[in-house]
N, C-alpha and C positions, 0 to 999 in steps of 0.2 A: 517378560517374566519367564516364558517358556524357553527362551534362548539361554537364560541364566541357569535354568534347571538342567538343560542339555550339557552345558559346560561342566556343571558340578558332577553330573553322571559320568562324563568322559574322564574327568580327573579321578573319580573314585575307581573306575575300571582300570585305569592306568596304574594307580597305586596298588590295586589288587594283583595285577599282572606282574609288576616288578617285585612284589612281595613273594609271590610264588616262585619266580625265577631265582630270587636270592636264596630261597629255601632249597631249591633243586641244586644250586651251586654248592651249598653248605653240606648237603648230604654226602656227596662223594668225598669231600674233604674230611668229614667226620669218620667216614668208613676207613680211609687210609690211616687216619690218626689212631683209630682203634687197633688196626692191624699192627702198626709200628709200636704202639704202647705195649704190646705183648712182649717185645724185646726189652724195652726200656724199664718196665716195671717188675720184671721177674728176677728172682735170685738164681745163682748158678754156682756149683762147686765141681771139683774135678770128678767126683764119684758120679755126677749126673751124666757124664759123657761116656764113661767106660761101658763097653758092651758091644753086642752084635746088633746092628740096626738095619732092618730091611726097608727097601724103598717102597713107598706107598703112593707117591705122586710128585708132581712139580709144584713150585710155589713162586709167586711173583709179587713184589710190593715195592714201595718207594720210600727211601730214607728221608727225602725232602719233599717240600710242597711245590717244587718247580713245575712238575707235571700238571698240577691242579690249576696252574695259571694259564694253561694252554687249553684251547677249545677241544672238547671231546676227550678229556682226560681218561674217563672211565672206559671209553671205547678203545683207546690206545692200550690201556692196561689189559683189557680182554684179548686184544689182538696179539700183544706180546706173549701172554701165557699160551695162546693157541699156537703161535710159532715155536715157542719153547717146547711144548708138548710134541709137536710134529718132529722137531729136531731130535728129541730124546728117543722117540719111536724109531726114527731112521737109524740111529746108532745102537739100537737094541736095548735101551734102558727100559726095564720092566720090573714088576714085583719079584719075579722068580729069577732074575738075572742081575740084580743090582743090590749092593749093600755097602755099609761102612762098618768097620770094626775098629774100635778104639781100645787099646790094651793099657793095663796099669803101668807098663814100662815106658810110656810116652811114645809108643810106636802105633802106627795105624795102617790099615790097608783098605782099599775101596775098589769095588767092581761096579762099573757103570756100563753095562752092556758089553760092547767090544773093547772098552777102555779099562785099564787097570792102573791104579795108583797105589803107592806105598811110600812110607817114609816116617818122619817123626812129626809129632804135633806138640804144640804148647798152648795151654789154655790160660787166657787172661780172665780171671773170675770177675774182676771189677768192671772191665769193659764188655764182659759177656761175649767173648769171641775166641775162636780157635784158629791158630795159624798152622798150616800143614805144608810140609815140604814134599816135593815129588821129583822124579827124574834124578834120583840119588843126591838130592839136595841142591840141584842146579836151579830149581824153581820153587816158589812157595806161594800159597794163597791163603787168605784169611776169610773166615765166615762168621757172621753173627750167629749166636746159638740160643735156642730156647728149648727148655725141657718142660714138658707138661705130661704128667702121668707116665704112660708107656710110649709117649711120642716125643720125637726130637725134630726140630726144624733147623736146617742149616741154610743160611741166606748169604750169598756171595755178592760182592760188588760186581755188577755186570761186566764192566771193562776188564777187570782182572780175571774173572771166571771165563769169559769168552776168549781171552788171550790164551789161557791155559788149554781150553777145549780146542782152539784152533791149532795149537802146537801138537796136541795129542791126536787130532783128527788127521794129521798127515799120514798116520799109520792105518787109518780106516778108509782113506780116499773119499771122505765125505765133506762136501763144501757148503752144506746148508747152514752151517754156523755163521756164514757171512750175512745172512738175512738178519739174524739176531744182533750181530755186531753193528749193523747199520742202524738198528733201532736204538741200541745203547748210546750211540753217538748223538742221537737227537735229544735224549732226556737224561739229566743229571740225577744221581741218587737212585738209579734203578738197581734193584736187588733181585737176583735169580737164585733159585735153590731147590731144595728137596724136603718133602715131608717124609720122615722116617718113623718106623715103629720098632720097638724092642723085640728082638727074636730070642736072644738069650744073653746072660751076663757071663763073662769069661771066668 
């Protein structure tokens, strides 16, 4: 009889353990889903983009759940953002030295520390994304856009974003972008970008 009670107790403990583990696995998933739902559930119009936007910080999220299927997904996300912050600091991206300016004539300019971008932009209101040209139209990059109050979030596909930064970093002689590029190769759906805040409207 005692042996049967022990077996029942062990089974109960195992069930409780796996129940807790399942909840811990779901929590990061729900967290990423909430972050991504910000983009998918918000509305956007051209007037939401126009203005002078000052840099407030970096942002990192994931467009797909591929990362969540790998062990230590939240740890990886934290490490990616840490590396991204370090890279931005090295090239001088800070609140007083970085901004994006979107004008009503579909032109924009951006200052990211030592890097400067300018060209034309096109907003896709339905897809909630903006495509920006740079290097006199030789290159272009697309970002997911979310406007909330006085804040604006631009999130770029990591592969395209890092390719652009690698090209522009030739002029800054900074190779730390290679670390981020290696991370982007490991995980699909990685988005890197910036949190911006309205400075003034044109």
